[in-house]
MMTF fields as JSON, N, C-alpha, C and O atoms, coordinates in Angstrom:
{
  "mmtfVersion": "1.0.0",
  "mmtfProducer": "UNKNOWN",
  "numBonds": 455,
  "numAtoms": 456,
  "numGroups": 114,
  "numChains": 1,
  "numModels": 1,
  "chainsPerModel": [1],
  "groupsPerChain": [114],
  "chainIdList": ["A"],
  "bondAtomList": [4, 2, 8, 6, 12, 10, 16, 14, 20, 18, 24, 22, 28, 26, 32, 30, 36, 34, 40, 38, 44, 42, 48, 46, 52, 50, 56, 54, 60, 58, 64, 62, 68, 66, 72, 70, 76, 74, 80, 78, 84, 82, 88, 86, 92, 90, 96, 94, 100, 98, 104, 102, 108, 106, 112, 110, 116, 114, 120, 118, 124, 122, 128, 126, 132, 130, 136, 134, 140, 138, 144, 142, 148, 146, 152, 150, 156, 154, 160, 158, 164, 162, 168, 166, 172, 170, 176, 174, 180, 178, 184, 182, 188, 186, 192, 190, 196, 194, 200, 198, 204, 202, 208, 206, 212, 210, 216, 214, 220, 218, 224, 222, 228, 226, 232, 230, 236, 234, 240, 238, 244, 242, 248, 246, 252, 250, 256, 254, 260, 258, 264, 262, 268, 266, 272, 270, 276, 274, 280, 278, 284, 282, 288, 286, 292, 290, 296, 294, 300, 298, 304, 302, 308, 306, 312, 310, 316, 314, 320, 318, 324, 322, 328, 326, 332, 330, 336, 334, 340, 338, 344, 342, 348, 346, 352, 350, 356, 354, 360, 358, 364, 362, 368, 366, 372, 370, 376, 374, 380, 378, 384, 382, 388, 386, 392, 390, 396, 394, 400, 398, 404, 402, 408, 406, 412, 410, 416, 414, 420, 418, 424, 422, 428, 426, 432, 430, 436, 434, 440, 438, 444, 442, 448, 446, 452, 450],
  "bondOrderList": [1, 1, 1, 1, 1, 1, 1, 1, 1, 1, 1, 1, 1, 1, 1, 1, 1, 1, 1, 1, 1, 1, 1, 1, 1, 1, 1, 1, 1, 1, 1, 1, 1, 1, 1, 1, 1, 1, 1, 1, 1, 1, 1, 1, 1, 1, 1, 1, 1, 1, 1, 1, 1, 1, 1, 1, 1, 1, 1, 1, 1, 1, 1, 1, 1, 1, 1, 1, 1, 1, 1, 1, 1, 1, 1, 1, 1, 1, 1, 1, 1, 1, 1, 1, 1, 1, 1, 1, 1, 1, 1, 1, 1, 1, 1, 1, 1, 1, 1, 1, 1, 1, 1, 1, 1, 1, 1, 1, 1, 1, 1, 1, 1],
  "groupList": [{"groupName": "MET", "atomNameList": ["N", "CA", "C", "O"], "elementList": ["N", "C", "C", "O"], "formalChargeList": [0, 0, 0, 0], "bondAtomList": [1, 0, 2, 1, 3, 2], "bondOrderList": [1, 1, 2], "singleLetterCode": "M", "chemCompType": "L-PEPTIDE LINKING"}, {"groupName": "THR", "atomNameList": ["N", "CA", "C", "O"], "elementList": ["N", "C", "C", "O"], "formalChargeList": [0, 0, 0, 0], "bondAtomList": [1, 0, 2, 1, 3, 2], "bondOrderList": [1, 1, 2], "singleLetterCode": "T", "chemCompType": "L-PEPTIDE LINKING"}, {"groupName": "ILE", "atomNameList": ["N", "CA", "C", "O"], "elementList": ["N", "C", "C", "O"], "formalChargeList": [0, 0, 0, 0], "bondAtomList": [1, 0, 2, 1, 3, 2], "bondOrderList": [1, 1, 2], "singleLetterCode": "I", "chemCompType": "L-PEPTIDE LINKING"}, {"groupName": "ASN", "atomNameList": ["N", "CA", "C", "O"], "elementList": ["N", "C", "C", "O"], "formalChargeList": [0, 0, 0, 0], "bondAtomList": [1, 0, 2, 1, 3, 2], "bondOrderList": [1, 1, 2], "singleLetterCode": "N", "chemCompType": "L-PEPTIDE LINKING"}, {"groupName": "LYS", "atomNameList": ["N", "CA", "C", "O"], "elementList": ["N", "C", "C", "O"], "formalChargeList": [0, 0, 0, 0], "bondAtomList": [1, 0, 2, 1, 3, 2], "bondOrderList": [1, 1, 2], "singleLetterCode": "K", "chemCompType": "L-PEPTIDE LINKING"}, {"groupName": "ALA", "atomNameList": ["N", "CA", "C", "O"], "elementList": ["N", "C", "C", "O"], "formalChargeList": [0, 0, 0, 0], "bondAtomList": [1, 0, 2, 1, 3, 2], "bondOrderList": [1, 1, 2], "singleLetterCode": "A", "chemCompType": "L-PEPTIDE LINKING"}, {"groupName": "HIS", "atomNameList": ["N", "CA", "C", "O"], "elementList": ["N", "C", "C", "O"], "formalChargeList": [0, 0, 0, 0], "bondAtomList": [1, 0, 2, 1, 3, 2], "bondOrderList": [1, 1, 2], "singleLetterCode": "H", "chemCompType": "L-PEPTIDE LINKING"}, {"groupName": "GLN", "atomNameList": ["N", "CA", "C", "O"], "elementList": ["N", "C", "C", "O"], "formalChargeList": [0, 0, 0, 0], "bondAtomList": [1, 0, 2, 1, 3, 2], "bondOrderList": [1, 1, 2], "singleLetterCode": "Q", "chemCompType": "L-PEPTIDE LINKING"}, {"groupName": "SER", "atomNameList": ["N", "CA", "C", "O"], "elementList": ["N", "C", "C", "O"], "formalChargeList": [0, 0, 0, 0], "bondAtomList": [1, 0, 2, 1, 3, 2], "bondOrderList": [1, 1, 2], "singleLetterCode": "S", "chemCompType": "L-PEPTIDE LINKING"}, {"groupName": "LEU", "atomNameList": ["N", "CA", "C", "O"], "elementList": ["N", "C", "C", "O"], "formalChargeList": [0, 0, 0, 0], "bondAtomList": [1, 0, 2, 1, 3, 2], "bondOrderList": [1, 1, 2], "singleLetterCode": "L", "chemCompType": "L-PEPTIDE LINKING"}, {"groupName": "TYR", "atomNameList": ["N", "CA", "C", "O"], "elementList": ["N", "C", "C", "O"], "formalChargeList": [0, 0, 0, 0], "bondAtomList": [1, 0, 2, 1, 3, 2], "bondOrderList": [1, 1, 2], "singleLetterCode": "Y", "chemCompType": "L-PEPTIDE LINKING"}, {"groupName": "ASP", "atomNameList": ["N", "CA", "C", "O"], "elementList": ["N", "C", "C", "O"], "formalChargeList": [0, 0, 0, 0], "bondAtomList": [1, 0, 2, 1, 3, 2], "bondOrderList": [1, 1, 2], "singleLetterCode": "D", "chemCompType": "L-PEPTIDE LINKING"}, {"groupName": "GLU", "atomNameList": ["N", "CA", "C", "O"], "elementList": ["N", "C", "C", "O"], "formalChargeList": [0, 0, 0, 0], "bondAtomList": [1, 0, 2, 1, 3, 2], "bondOrderList": [1, 1, 2], "singleLetterCode": "E", "chemCompType": "L-PEPTIDE LINKING"}, {"groupName": "PHE", "atomNameList": ["N", "CA", "C", "O"], "elementList": ["N", "C", "C", "O"], "formalChargeList": [0, 0, 0, 0], "bondAtomList": [1, 0, 2, 1, 3, 2], "bondOrderList": [1, 1, 2], "singleLetterCode": "F", "chemCompType": "L-PEPTIDE LINKING"}, {"groupName": "GLY", "atomNameList": ["N", "CA", "C", "O"], "elementList": ["N", "C", "C", "O"], "formalChargeList": [0, 0, 0, 0], "bondAtomList": [1, 0, 2, 1, 3, 2], "bondOrderList": [1, 1, 2], "singleLetterCode": "G", "chemCompType": "PEPTIDE LINKING"}, {"groupName": "VAL", "atomNameList": ["N", "CA", "C", "O"], "elementList": ["N", "C", "C", "O"], "formalChargeList": [0, 0, 0, 0], "bondAtomList": [1, 0, 2, 1, 3, 2], "bondOrderList": [1, 1, 2], "singleLetterCode": "V", "chemCompType": "L-PEPTIDE LINKING"}, {"groupName": "PRO", "atomNameList": ["N", "CA", "C", "O"], "elementList": ["N", "C", "C", "O"], "formalChargeList": [0, 0, 0, 0], "bondAtomList": [1, 0, 2, 1, 3, 2], "bondOrderList": [1, 1, 2], "singleLetterCode": "P", "chemCompType": "L-PEPTIDE LINKING"}, {"groupName": "ARG", "atomNameList": ["N", "CA", "C", "O"], "elementList": ["N", "C", "C", "O"], "formalChargeList": [0, 0, 0, 0], "bondAtomList": [1, 0, 2, 1, 3, 2], "bondOrderList": [1, 1, 2], "singleLetterCode": "R", "chemCompType": "L-PEPTIDE LINKING"}],
  "groupTypeList": [0, 1, 2, 3, 1, 4, 4, 5, 6, 1, 3, 7, 7, 2, 3, 8, 2, 2, 9, 10, 11, 3, 4, 10, 9, 12, 10, 9, 13, 13, 4, 2, 4, 14, 9, 10, 12, 10, 9, 7, 9, 9, 14, 8, 14, 14, 1, 1, 1, 13, 3, 15, 3, 1, 4, 1, 13, 8, 3, 2, 12, 2, 2, 0, 16, 12, 9, 4, 2, 2, 5, 4, 10, 6, 7, 2, 15, 4, 16, 2, 13, 17, 4, 2, 12, 9, 3, 10, 8, 7, 2, 7, 1, 9, 1, 4, 1, 17, 11, 5, 9, 9, 16, 4, 9, 0, 8, 14, 7, 2, 17, 15, 4, 12],
  "groupIdList": [1, 2, 3, 4, 5, 6, 7, 8, 9, 10, 11, 12, 13, 14, 15, 16, 17, 18, 19, 20, 21, 22, 23, 24, 25, 26, 27, 28, 29, 30, 31, 32, 33, 34, 35, 36, 37, 38, 39, 40, 41, 42, 43, 44, 45, 46, 47, 48, 49, 50, 51, 52, 53, 54, 55, 56, 57, 58, 59, 60, 61, 62, 63, 64, 65, 66, 67, 68, 69, 70, 71, 72, 73, 74, 75, 76, 77, 78, 79, 80, 81, 82, 83, 84, 85, 86, 87, 88, 89, 90, 91, 92, 93, 94, 95, 96, 97, 98, 99, 100, 101, 102, 103, 104, 105, 106, 107, 108, 109, 110, 111, 112, 113, 114],
  "secStructList": [7, 7, 7, 7, 7, 1, 7, 7, 7, 7, 7, 6, 6, 7, 7, 7, 7, 7, 7, 1, 7, 6, 6, 1, 2, 2, 2, 2, 2, 2, 2, 2, 6, 6, 6, 2, 2, 2, 2, 2, 6, 6, 7, 7, 5, 1, 1, 1, 1, 5, 7, 7, 6, 2, 2, 2, 2, 6, 6, 7, 7, 7, 7, 7, 7, 7, 1, 2, 2, 2, 2, 2, 2, 2, 2, 2, 2, 6, 6, 6, 6, 2, 2, 2, 2, 2, 2, 2, 2, 2, 2, 2, 2, 2, 2, 2, 2, 2, 2, 2, 1, 2, 2, 2, 2, 2, 2, 6, 1, 1, 7, 7, 7, 7],
  "xCoordList": [6.435, 5.148, 5.068, 6.126, 4.462, 4.004, 3.072, 2.673, 2.212, 1.544, 1.784, 2.365, 1.352, 1.557, -0.413, -1.604, 0.493, -1.007, -0.403, -1.593, 0.327, 0.164, 0.122, 0.891, -0.252, -0.821, 0.508, 1.405, 0.994, 2.108, 1.965, 1.209, 2.643, 3.204, 3.931, 4.947, 3.32, 3.81, 4.126, 3.719, 5.047, 5.199, 4.887, 4.662, 4.777, 4.509, 4.305, 3.434, 5.266, 5.993, 6.045, 6.767, 4.972, 4.255, 2.817, 1.915, 2.455, 1.191, 0.592, 0.874, -0.457, -1.028, -2.303, -3.036, -2.869, -4.28, -4.735, -4.333, -5.301, -6.594, -7.674, -8.736, -7.714, -8.874, -9.421, -9.037, -10.823, -11.684, -12.258, -13.314, -12.562, -12.266, -11.521, -11.069, -11.355, -9.547, -9.842, -9.173, -11.655, -11.986, -11.693, -12.155, -10.222, -9.78, -8.175, -7.308, -8.123, -6.76, -5.679, -5.21, -5.202, -4.759, -4.989, -3.946, -6.331, -6.445, -6.176, -6.172, -5.881, -5.013, -3.842, -3.202, -2.918, -1.671, -1.104, -0.583, -1.641, -1.01, -1.776, -1.613, -2.302, -3.567, -2.108, -1.424, -1.969, -1.124, 0.572, 1.202, 1.192, 2.5, 2.503, 3.519, 1.422, 1.274, 1.233, 1.252, 1.161, 1.362, 2.305, 2.112, 3.647, 4.504, 5.355, 6.325, 5.168, 5.925, 4.928, 5.312, 4.348, 3.012, 3.455, 4.385, 3.096, 3.496, 5.337, 5.692, 6.031, 6.997, 7.017, 7.727, 6.305, 5.682, 5.783, 6.793, 4.196, 3.978, 4.695, 4.808, 5.316, 7.006, 7.669, 8.009, 8.149, 9.18, 10.623, 10.424, 11.335, 12.684, 14.076, 14.135, 14.96, 15.803, 15.032, 13.845, 16.011, 15.232, 15.516, 15.553, 15.695, 15.183, 14.096, 13.28, 14.616, 13.745, 12.698, 13.213, 11.309, 10.315, 9.619, 9.514, 9.17, 7.817, 6.857, 6.958, 5.054, 3.934, 3.274, 2.201, 3.471, 2.441, 0.937, 0.563, 0.36, -0.415, -1.703, -2.627, -1.945, -3.033, -2.798, -3.175, -1.718, -1.226, -2.401, -3.488, -1.797, -1.556, -3.074, -3.792, -3.506, -5.373, -6.025, -6.982, -5.788, -5.924, -6.52, -7.699, -5.549, -5.729, -6.806, -7.221, -7.035, -8.553, -8.181, -7.019, -9.038, -8.601, -9.863, -10.724, -9.759, -11.019, -10.943, -10.027, -12.105, -12.292, -13.222, -13.43, -13.443, -14.057, -15.013, -15.079, -16.564, -17.066, -16.881, -15.733, -17.677, -17.404, -16.809, -15.595, -18.129, -18.032, -16.852, -16.375, -16.196, -15.339, -13.451, -12.326, -14.131, -12.534, -12.459, -11.627, -13.771, -14.315, -13.31, -12.251, -13.426, -12.886, -11.166, -10.372, -10.846, -9.62, -8.559, -7.418, -9.343, -9.069, -9.156, -8.434, -9.801, -9.942, -8.437, -8.131, -7.755, -6.877, -4.873, -3.794, -5.384, -4.2, -4.213, -3.138, -5.621, -4.774, -4.428, -4.502, -4.065, -3.772, -2.034, -1.504, -1.556, 0.071, 0.163, 1.314, -0.547, -0.384, 0.025, 0.823, -1.059, -0.779, 1.083, 2.155, 0.573, 2.241, 3.273, 4.294, 3.164, 3.784, 4.565, 5.501, 3.45, 3.186, 4.176, 5.089, 3.555, 3.955, 5.893, 6.752, 6.327, 7.782, 8.362, 9.114, 7.744, 8.537, 8.289, 9.182, 7.586, 7.28, 8.971, 9.63, 8.848, 9.97, 10.948, 11.514, 11.408, 12.43, 13.335, 14.533, 12.074, 12.584, 13.765, 14.992, 12.627, 12.532, 13.803, 14.617, 14.427, 15.506, 16.377, 17.454, 16.018, 17.016, 17.782, 18.994, 16.574, 17.593, 18.184, 19.385, 17.647, 18.669, 20.083, 20.982, 19.72, 21.778, 21.906, 22.671, 21.265, 22.114, 22.238, 23.28, 22.143, 22.114, 22.923, 23.503, 23.294, 23.41, 25.163, 25.86, 25.974, 26.521, 28.181, 29.328, 27.311, 28.744, 29.149, 30.2, 28.092, 28.687, 29.683, 30.905, 28.955, 29.331, 31.217, 31.815, 31.578, 32.637, 34.083, 35.29, 32.448, 33.863, 34.247, 35.434, 33.566, 34.073, 33.403, 33.636, 32.358, 31.031, 30.266, 29.936, 29.8, 28.977, 29.533, 29.709, 29.66, 30.0, 28.863, 28.016, 29.338, 27.872, 29.247, 30.472, 28.137, 28.241, 29.191, 28.183, 29.828, 29.609, 28.632, 28.477],
  "yCoordList": [19.838, 19.981, 19.556, 19.842, 19.198, 19.121, 19.269, 19.353, 19.349, 18.749, 17.832, 18.293, 16.889, 15.367, 15.376, 15.497, 15.162, 15.454, 14.06, 13.785, 12.826, 12.119, 10.992, 11.165, 9.872, 8.709, 8.213, 7.757, 8.132, 8.015, 6.849, 6.667, 6.185, 5.142, 6.125, 6.704, 6.323, 6.725, 5.21, 4.049, 6.019, 4.739, 5.296, 6.506, 4.338, 4.488, 6.357, 6.956, 6.574, 7.554, 8.924, 9.788, 9.116, 10.207, 10.731, 9.995, 11.722, 11.662, 12.669, 13.867, 11.892, 12.243, 12.79, 12.046, 13.596, 13.923, 14.195, 15.132, 13.51, 13.29, 13.842, 13.461, 14.587, 15.666, 14.721, 14.18, 14.978, 13.773, 15.199, 14.658, 16.997, 17.789, 18.999, 19.675, 19.353, 20.016, 21.891, 22.873, 21.603, 23.299, 23.939, 24.962, 22.568, 23.325, 22.984, 23.032, 22.692, 22.435, 23.735, 23.92, 24.631, 25.965, 26.141, 25.971, 26.556, 26.927, 26.216, 26.836, 24.658, 23.374, 23.536, 23.823, 23.594, 23.912, 24.651, 24.241, 25.995, 27.012, 27.362, 28.492, 26.638, 26.588, 25.779, 26.282, 24.288, 23.622, 23.493, 22.982, 24.334, 25.369, 26.252, 26.675, 26.415, 27.273, 26.885, 27.512, 25.427, 25.26, 24.211, 23.204, 25.051, 24.17, 24.125, 23.371, 24.826, 25.435, 24.171, 23.325, 24.263, 23.595, 22.265, 21.851, 21.56, 19.97, 19.988, 19.109, 20.629, 20.6, 20.462, 19.623, 21.227, 20.633, 19.92, 19.435, 19.006, 17.302, 16.594, 15.678, 16.674, 15.389, 15.466, 16.299, 14.307, 13.167, 13.618, 14.151, 13.662, 14.451, 15.091, 16.02, 15.022, 15.952, 17.526, 17.597, 18.563, 20.105, 20.72, 21.943, 19.938, 19.436, 18.5, 18.62, 17.286, 16.035, 15.757, 15.268, 16.023, 15.548, 14.359, 13.798, 14.003, 12.836, 12.363, 11.297, 13.655, 12.967, 12.154, 12.251, 11.168, 10.088, 10.616, 11.723, 9.158, 9.596, 9.581, 10.321, 9.045, 9.801, 10.641, 11.196, 11.044, 13.084, 13.949, 14.474, 13.839, 14.219, 14.262, 15.262, 12.676, 13.157, 13.217, 12.443, 14.266, 14.992, 16.414, 16.737, 17.176, 18.461, 19.214, 19.412, 19.467, 20.287, 21.217, 21.611, 21.554, 22.599, 23.798, 23.475, 24.923, 25.47, 26.038, 26.772, 25.707, 25.434, 27.222, 27.883, 27.529, 29.197, 29.054, 27.83, 29.562, 29.445, 28.75, 28.487, 28.488, 28.023, 28.946, 28.973, 30.474, 31.75, 32.792, 33.463, 32.958, 32.701, 32.208, 32.67, 31.084, 29.719, 30.01, 29.886, 30.421, 30.199, 31.53, 31.215, 33.208, 34.408, 34.001, 33.943, 33.739, 32.788, 32.623, 33.059, 31.51, 30.677, 31.351, 31.008, 32.115, 33.109, 34.171, 34.375, 34.672, 34.678, 34.067, 34.351, 33.284, 31.735, 30.884, 30.498, 30.556, 29.758, 29.826, 28.809, 30.984, 31.647, 31.307, 30.827, 31.698, 31.75, 30.779, 30.709, 29.509, 28.734, 27.621, 26.693, 28.327, 27.341, 28.015, 27.614, 28.882, 29.324, 29.132, 28.68, 29.475, 27.442, 26.17, 25.768, 26.149, 24.729, 24.811, 24.047, 26.07, 25.885, 26.139, 25.401, 27.414, 27.565, 26.367, 26.228, 24.955, 23.983, 23.48, 22.927, 23.547, 22.487, 22.593, 21.812, 24.185, 24.601, 24.689, 24.774, 24.676, 24.78, 22.985, 22.769, 21.855, 20.212, 20.413, 20.33, 20.726, 20.689, 21.618, 20.696, 22.529, 23.3, 22.548, 22.958, 21.709, 20.966, 20.174, 20.094, 19.437, 17.888, 18.338, 18.075, 19.382, 20.733, 20.465, 19.997, 20.985, 21.595, 20.312, 19.904, 19.22, 17.692, 17.368, 16.734, 17.334, 17.314, 17.687, 16.923, 19.34, 19.781, 19.801, 19.18, 20.123, 20.835, 19.903, 20.302, 17.821, 17.595, 17.944, 18.541, 17.487, 17.661, 19.308, 19.352, 20.359, 21.154, 21.68, 22.737, 20.763, 20.833, 19.855, 19.892, 18.845, 17.546, 18.707, 18.562, 19.931, 19.986, 19.149, 18.958, 18.44, 17.924, 18.596, 18.449, 19.613, 20.385, 22.439, 22.949, 23.122, 24.341, 25.268, 24.945, 26.493, 27.642, 28.371, 28.437, 28.876, 29.993, 31.491, 31.695, 32.39, 33.311, 34.605, 35.645],
  "zCoordList": [0.859, 0.313, -1.424, -1.985, -1.96, -3.903, -3.395, -2.233, -5.557, -5.419, -7.033, -8.015, -6.956, -7.784, -8.565, -8.279, -9.575, -10.696, -11.109, -11.267, -11.462, -11.485, -10.959, -10.013, -10.883, -10.477, -9.296, -10.006, -7.619, -6.945, -6.194, -5.24, -6.632, -4.549, -3.683, -4.068, -2.36, -1.68, -0.342, -0.336, 0.657, 1.827, 2.883, 2.883, 4.338, 5.66, 6.424, 7.056, 6.039, 6.013, 5.593, 6.089, 4.341, 3.488, 3.901, 3.5, 4.538, 4.603, 3.606, 3.575, 2.619, 1.695, 1.601, 2.252, 1.185, 1.423, -0.409, -1.1, -0.678, -1.878, -2.38, -1.887, -3.174, -3.368, -4.665, -5.702, -3.663, -4.962, -5.43, -5.757, -5.854, -5.625, -5.835, -4.911, -7.436, -7.343, -7.26, -7.58, -6.454, -6.567, -5.352, -4.847, -4.711, -3.265, -3.351, -2.478, -4.473, -4.296, -4.315, -3.192, -5.288, -4.773, -3.594, -2.963, -2.56, -1.536, -0.378, 0.686, -0.398, 0.796, 0.145, 1.157, -0.847, -1.573, 0.163, 1.2, -0.439, 0.238, 2.059, 2.519, 2.632, 3.515, 4.41, 5.302, 3.736, 4.311, 4.496, 5.422, 2.921, 3.502, 4.849, 5.401, 5.197, 5.759, 7.332, 8.392, 6.906, 8.55, 9.267, 9.948, 8.709, 8.475, 9.529, 9.457, 10.549, 12.188, 12.978, 13.785, 12.747, 13.423, 13.023, 13.714, 12.202, 11.673, 12.123, 12.908, 11.789, 12.421, 14.227, 14.782, 14.839, 16.278, 16.434, 16.944, 15.899, 15.667, 15.533, 16.348, 14.698, 14.627, 15.175, 16.014, 14.717, 14.957, 14.543, 13.452, 14.683, 14.423, 14.24, 15.046, 13.697, 13.673, 12.792, 12.474, 12.569, 12.242, 10.826, 10.684, 9.883, 8.519, 7.791, 6.877, 8.879, 8.364, 9.631, 10.636, 9.661, 10.077, 9.863, 8.772, 10.862, 10.486, 11.208, 11.815, 11.231, 11.196, 11.322, 10.727, 11.977, 12.127, 11.078, 10.689, 10.892, 9.563, 11.071, 10.734, 12.365, 13.399, 12.991, 11.959, 14.184, 14.118, 12.988, 13.229, 11.998, 10.208, 10.185, 10.166, 10.191, 9.643, 10.631, 10.658, 12.034, 13.14, 12.72, 12.863, 12.201, 11.964, 11.391, 10.249, 12.215, 11.368, 10.229, 10.131, 9.435, 8.602, 7.995, 7.176, 8.478, 8.377, 7.403, 7.034, 6.754, 5.432, 4.984, 6.002, 4.38, 3.651, 3.356, 3.467, 2.797, 1.697, 0.434, 0.075, -0.135, -1.589, -1.954, -2.158, -2.188, -3.204, -2.89, -3.805, -0.995, -1.581, -1.731, -1.922, -1.501, -2.372, -4.246, -5.145, -4.103, -5.859, -6.02, -6.563, -5.604, -6.086, -5.921, -6.861, -4.437, -4.585, -5.199, -5.042, -6.392, -7.507, -8.677, -9.614, -8.769, -9.394, -10.172, -11.347, -8.745, -8.474, -8.483, -9.003, -7.691, -7.372, -8.774, -9.233, -9.541, -10.195, -11.716, -12.404, -12.217, -12.736, -13.071, -14.073, -12.0, -11.297, -10.887, -10.457, -10.641, -10.679, -11.986, -12.118, -12.884, -14.575, -15.193, -15.645, -14.895, -15.304, -14.653, -15.171, -13.287, -12.123, -13.63, -14.322, -13.302, -13.837, -15.628, -15.94, -16.596, -17.869, -17.292, -17.775, -16.103, -15.921, -16.324, -17.289, -15.056, -14.885, -16.06, -16.702, -16.316, -17.545, -19.109, -19.796, -18.843, -19.343, -19.609, -20.699, -18.203, -17.665, -17.71, -17.894, -17.437, -17.573, -19.174, -19.228, -20.421, -21.707, -21.572, -21.536, -21.491, -21.367, -20.593, -20.158, -20.466, -19.206, -19.914, -20.117, -20.351, -21.828, -22.412, -22.349, -23.423, -23.778, -24.059, -24.757, -23.198, -22.568, -22.562, -23.437, -21.649, -21.108, -22.969, -22.801, -23.683, -24.868, -25.534, -26.306, -25.417, -26.326, -25.358, -26.16, -24.318, -24.193, -24.23, -24.431, -23.777, -24.586, -25.711, -25.949, -26.697, -28.266, -27.872, -28.013, -27.448, -27.711, -26.8, -26.998, -26.069, -25.24, -26.274, -26.514, -26.65, -27.674, -28.841, -29.131, -29.686, -31.11, -31.77, -32.964, -31.039, -32.211, -32.794, -33.971, -31.864, -32.857, -32.492, -31.385, -33.882, -33.699, -32.659, -31.826, -33.186, -32.437, -33.858, -33.761, -35.259, -35.555, -35.343, -36.019, -35.175, -34.759, -35.413, -34.772]
}
């Protein structure tokens, strides 16, 4: 399961939930993540890869707490999500930097002063 913040296309084997109001984002992420074993039972396929058809997926009911409870929940969780996003972005930057520098270091094209 993932949160996609960019426009994307999926095929018929990927179920998507499109939120029109992001105030439920973090709550729904963890709620659905908590349904993993249930989704596995609903799906068909092997033990590591399973597929829940669109009809079955769209019939799953999710209980939503009152908006004020979700708001309190998000006050706690939202900063954690933002930190995760920032860390992910930094990891991507560091990975690109490593991938650019490592071949140059290995070939002797650049050196590190002691």
